[in-house]
C-alpha positions as a Markdown table, in Angstrom:
| # | Residue | x | y | z |
|---|---|---|---|---|
| 1 | Met | 176.9 | 69.4 | 38.1 |
| 2 | Asn | 174.5 | 72.3 | 38.5 |
| 3 | Gln | 172.0 | 70.6 | 40.9 |
| 4 | Pro | 169.7 | 73.1 | 42.5 |
| 5 | Asp | 170.0 | 73.3 | 46.3 |
| 6 | Gln | 167.1 | 71.7 | 48.0 |
| 7 | Asn | 165.0 | 74.2 | 49.9 |
| 8 | Pro | 164.2 | 72.9 | 53.4 |
| 9 | Asn | 160.7 | 74.4 | 52.9 |
| 10 | Asp | 160.1 | 72.0 | 50.0 |
| 11 | Thr | 159.6 | 69.0 | 52.3 |
| 12 | Leu | 156.2 | 67.5 | 52.5 |
| 13 | Ala | 154.0 | 69.0 | 55.2 |
| 14 | Pro | 152.3 | 66.6 | 57.6 |
| 15 | Ala | 148.8 | 65.7 | 56.7 |
| 16 | Arg | 146.3 | 68.1 | 58.4 |
| 17 | Arg | 143.6 | 66.8 | 60.6 |
| 18 | Pro | 140.2 | 67.2 | 59.2 |
| 19 | Thr | 138.4 | 70.1 | 60.6 |
| 20 | Ile | 135.2 | 69.6 | 62.6 |
| 21 | Leu | 133.2 | 72.0 | 60.6 |
| 22 | Arg | 133.0 | 71.8 | 56.8 |
| 23 | Arg | 130.7 | 74.8 | 56.7 |
| 24 | Leu | 129.7 | 77.7 | 58.9 |
| 25 | Leu | 126.9 | 77.1 | 61.3 |
| 26 | Ser | 123.8 | 79.3 | 61.2 |
| 27 | His | 122.7 | 81.3 | 64.1 |
| 28 | His | 119.9 | 78.9 | 64.7 |
| 29 | Glu | 122.3 | 75.9 | 64.8 |
| 30 | Leu | 124.6 | 77.8 | 67.2 |
| 31 | Ala | 121.5 | 78.6 | 69.4 |
| 32 | Thr | 120.6 | 74.9 | 69.4 |
| 33 | Leu | 124.1 | 73.9 | 70.5 |
| 34 | Leu | 123.8 | 76.4 | 73.3 |
| 35 | Leu | 120.4 | 74.9 | 74.4 |
| 36 | Leu | 122.0 | 71.4 | 74.4 |
| 37 | Leu | 124.8 | 72.7 | 76.5 |
| 38 | His | 122.5 | 73.1 | 79.4 |
| 39 | Ala | 120.1 | 70.2 | 78.9 |
| 40 | Pro | 119.2 | 67.5 | 76.4 |
| 41 | Ile | 116.2 | 68.3 | 74.3 |
| 42 | Asp | 113.6 | 66.3 | 72.5 |
| 43 | Ala | 114.7 | 64.9 | 69.1 |
| 44 | Ser | 111.9 | 66.7 | 67.3 |
| 45 | Ala | 112.3 | 70.0 | 69.1 |
| 46 | Lys | 114.3 | 71.9 | 66.5 |
| 47 | Pro | 114.5 | 71.8 | 62.7 |
| 48 | Glu | 118.3 | 72.2 | 62.9 |
| 49 | Ile | 118.8 | 68.8 | 64.5 |
| 50 | Pro | 119.4 | 66.8 | 61.2 |
| 51 | Gln | 122.2 | 69.2 | 60.0 |
| 52 | Leu | 123.9 | 69.2 | 63.4 |
| 53 | His | 123.7 | 65.4 | 63.6 |
| 54 | Glu | 125.2 | 65.1 | 60.1 |
| 55 | Ala | 128.0 | 67.3 | 61.1 |
| 56 | Gly | 128.7 | 65.1 | 64.1 |
| 57 | Leu | 128.1 | 67.8 | 66.7 |
| 58 | Ile | 125.1 | 66.1 | 68.4 |
| 59 | Glu | 123.9 | 62.5 | 69.0 |
| 60 | Thr | 120.7 | 60.8 | 69.8 |
| 61 | Val | 120.4 | 58.9 | 73.0 |
| 62 | Ser | 117.5 | 56.8 | 74.3 |
| 63 | Gly | 116.2 | 57.6 | 77.8 |
| 64 | Asp | 115.0 | 55.1 | 80.4 |
| 65 | Ser | 111.4 | 55.7 | 79.3 |
| 66 | Gly | 112.3 | 55.0 | 75.6 |
| 67 | Ala | 112.1 | 58.6 | 74.6 |
| 68 | Ser | 114.9 | 59.9 | 72.4 |
| 69 | His | 116.9 | 62.9 | 73.5 |
| 70 | Ile | 119.6 | 64.9 | 71.8 |
| 71 | Arg | 123.0 | 65.8 | 73.4 |
| 72 | Leu | 126.3 | 67.3 | 72.4 |
| 73 | Thr | 129.1 | 65.1 | 71.2 |
| 74 | Pro | 132.7 | 65.9 | 72.1 |
| 75 | Glu | 133.0 | 67.7 | 68.8 |
| 76 | Gly | 130.0 | 69.8 | 69.6 |
| 77 | Asn | 131.5 | 70.7 | 73.0 |
| 78 | Ala | 134.7 | 71.6 | 71.2 |
| 79 | Val | 132.8 | 74.1 | 69.0 |
| 80 | Leu | 131.4 | 75.8 | 72.0 |
| 81 | Arg | 134.8 | 75.9 | 73.7 |
| 82 | Gly | 136.2 | 77.5 | 70.6 |
| 83 | Leu | 133.5 | 80.2 | 70.9 |
| 84 | Gly | 134.5 | 80.8 | 74.5 |
| 85 | Val | 131.2 | 79.5 | 75.9 |
| 86 | Lys | 132.6 | 76.6 | 77.9 |
């Protein structure tokens, strides 16, 4: 009899995409991303490399000489685009 009217806002919201960043980046990490924007760097060049790698913002690639270099992933590029850098 007295059934409450269903509110159209009560419908389930679509699942949100996971965000790229689960934490804020430090100024050192942002500076490292900016360095990588212009050129790959040596894997041991910066102490921020492990955190950026874990966040999926950078990746390690092997060069022709067997040396490892670090470069931005598409997610890392998206962070820089979001900052208006790219």
